[in-house]
N, C-alpha and C positions, 0 to 999 in steps of 0.2 A: 885346739887351734894351733895352726903352725906358726913358727916364729915370724914368717913374712907377714902373715895376717895380723898377728898381734902388733907388729910394728906399724902396719897401716892404720889399724884401728886407734893406736896410740897417737899417731900423727894427726889423724882426723880430730880426736878429742882436744888435743893441744891447740890445733888451729881453730876449732870452734870456741874454746875458752878464750883465746886471744881476741877473736872477732867480737864475742860477747862483751868482753872487758872494754874494747875500744868503743863499741856502741854505747855502753853505759857511761863512758867518760865523755863522749861527744853529745849524747842526747839523754837528758834527765827524764824522770818519769814521776807522774803524780802518785799519790798514795793509793789510788785505785788502779794503777797499772798503765795508764795512758802515757804515750810519748809526748814530751814537750818539745816542740819543734819551733826554732826561731826563724821567722820569715822577715828578715831585714828589719828587726825591731819590733815585730808583731808576733806574739807567741800564740800557738795553736796546740791543742791537746787532741791526740789521735789514738785510738785503740788498735790492737793488733787485727790483722785481717788475714783471711785464707789466701794463700798464694794463687789458688785456682779461682778466686772470686774477688779480684782486686778492683776496688772502687775508689781508692784514695790516690789522686794523682797530683803531681807538682809540675808547674811550668816555670821555667827561669829564662829571663831576658837573654837573647843572643845577639850578635852583631847585626846591624841592619841588612836586610835582604835574606836572612836565614830564619827558619822556623824556630820558635822557642824550644829550648831544651826541655825534654819531657821525661819524667821517670815516676815510679810508684813508691809507696811507702816501704814495701819490702826491699826495693833497690837501696833506699836510704839506710835501712837497717843493716843491709849487707856491706855497705861502703860508706859509713857515717862520716869518716874523716874528710873525704873528698866532696861528698854531696852536701853535707851539712854547711860546710864552708861556702859553697856556692849560694845556698839558700840565705845565708846571713849577709852576703856582700853584693849580690846582684842589684842592678838598677831597679828592677821590679821582679817580684816573685809571687806565685799564687799557688793555692791548694784547692782541689775540687774534690768533694766528697759526694757519693751518690748512692741510690738504691741499686739493686741487682735482681737478676732472675731468681736467685735463691732467697733474697731478702727484699721483696718488693715494697714492703711498708716499714722499712727500717733504714736509717742512715747514721752511721757511726754509733750504733747501739741505741739510737733515739727512735721511738715509734713515730711514724708520720701518717698523716691522713692520706686517703686516696688521691693520686695525682702528683703529690710532691715527690720529686725524683732527684734533686740535686741542690747543693749549697756550696758556695765558694767564697774564698777571701783572697784579695789581691793587696799586696803591700808595695807601695811605690806609686809612681805617677801612671795613672790609668788613662791613656790618651783616648781610648774607645769610650769610656764612661764620660770623660770630659766633653768629647764631641757630641754626645747625646743630650747634654744638658741644655743646649740651645733649643733642640727639638722639644724636649720636655716642657721648657718655659713657654714655648709657642702653644703647645697643646693645652697647657694649664691656663693660659690667657683665654683661649677659646672656651675652655670648660667652665670658666667663671660664669658665662652667660647661658650655659646649657642646663636643662632639667636633669636631675639624678634619678636613677631608677629606684625601685623599692629597697635596694640594698645599699644605696648611697653612692653608686658609681655613675659617672658620665662616660659616654662612649663616642669615639670619633673614628670612623672606618677610613682606612687609607686606600685611596685609589692607585692604580698602576701595579707594577710588579716590583718586588713581591708584595702581595696582598697581605694586609693585616689590620689590626685594630688597636687603638690606644684607649686605655681606660684610666680615668683620673678620679681619685677619691680625696676630698677634702677632709681633713682629720679633726679640725678644731671647731668648736661651737662659735657662732658669730659670723662675721663677714668672711667670704671666701678670699678676698684680696689679701688678708693677713694670715690665712690658715696654712698650716703645713699640708702636704699632699703626698699621696702615693701615685707614681706613674707606672702602670702595668702595661707592658707591651705584649700582644699575642700575635703569633705569626699565622700564615695561611694554613698550616697543618694542625693548629690547635695547641701548640706549645706556648706557654706564657712565662714571663720573667719580670722580676722586680729587683732593681739594684740601685745603689746609691754609693757615691764616692765622696768622702769627707776627709780632709787632713791626710791625704796619702794612704787612705784605707778604703778599699772597695768591698762592699758586702753584697752578695747576690743569692737569690733563690730562684729556682726554676720549677715549674709545675705544668702538668698536662691538663688541659681544660676540656677538650673535645676532639672528636674525629671530624675535623672540617672537611677533608676530602670526600667524606661520605654524607655531607649535608648537615651534619650536627652544628649547632651554634655553640659559642662559648658558654660555659656554665658559670656565669657571673655570680650566682648565689653562693658558690663555693669558694670564691676568692678569699674572703676574710679568714675562713678556717684554714685554707691552704697557706696563706701568708703567716698566720699565727703559728702553724705547724712548722713551716720552714724556719721561722725565727728561733724556735726552740733548738733546732739543729745548730744555728749559728751561735746561740748562747752557750751551747755545749762545746762548740769548737773553739771559740775565742776565750783567751785567758786574760782576765783583768781589763777587758775592754767592753764597752756597752754596744749593743746592736741597735742601729738606727738606719732604717731603709726609707726614711721620709726626706722630702726636700721643703725648704721654707718657702 
């Protein structure tokens, strides 16, 4: 190897070691190797991922009128000093983890049932989630008087555009008026989601239920399994925080 190449290789190794050292200083790791990332006071644990198969993305609040600042886990690991600081100090920050073509039944190393494709955490004031709460409360009020199907879900189809359906499931025995409940919203394409925001923490799971454009109906009988599977991803993701997707 020529002296020039030796110098170049040495420079690369030095730069790499400095980058690794800075990353380890800014981002701690669990005993099993996952990265501990601070989202404005909420800690999440994330495994390494293939740069060609990136499914862990962050969104950070930006000034009004601009799209949120977005980057991936590998970007954070390459520039931890700048990006970790933004995650710790922004008005709101979120992380979204999903399945991929290469790993369709796995999210951050957790096996998931068919249809479950994404889980996310948002730390800070979630204006979108807060805006939905009035709608959920209205659907819940109607659901109190509706019969449930054999799986325990009530259904309210939404007229107009975009078409979709709201499913409510009461979770506690006894009267519905005092029961906690899950509000699952499914869109016209067959994608469904369940999310809840409590104490400046939003937790969300998304799952695919049917091919509505081809005339398939939602597969309600799979909802409970899909929700339970999505919750295992959130439980793996969140550190020292409980998972609660219900509303009182």
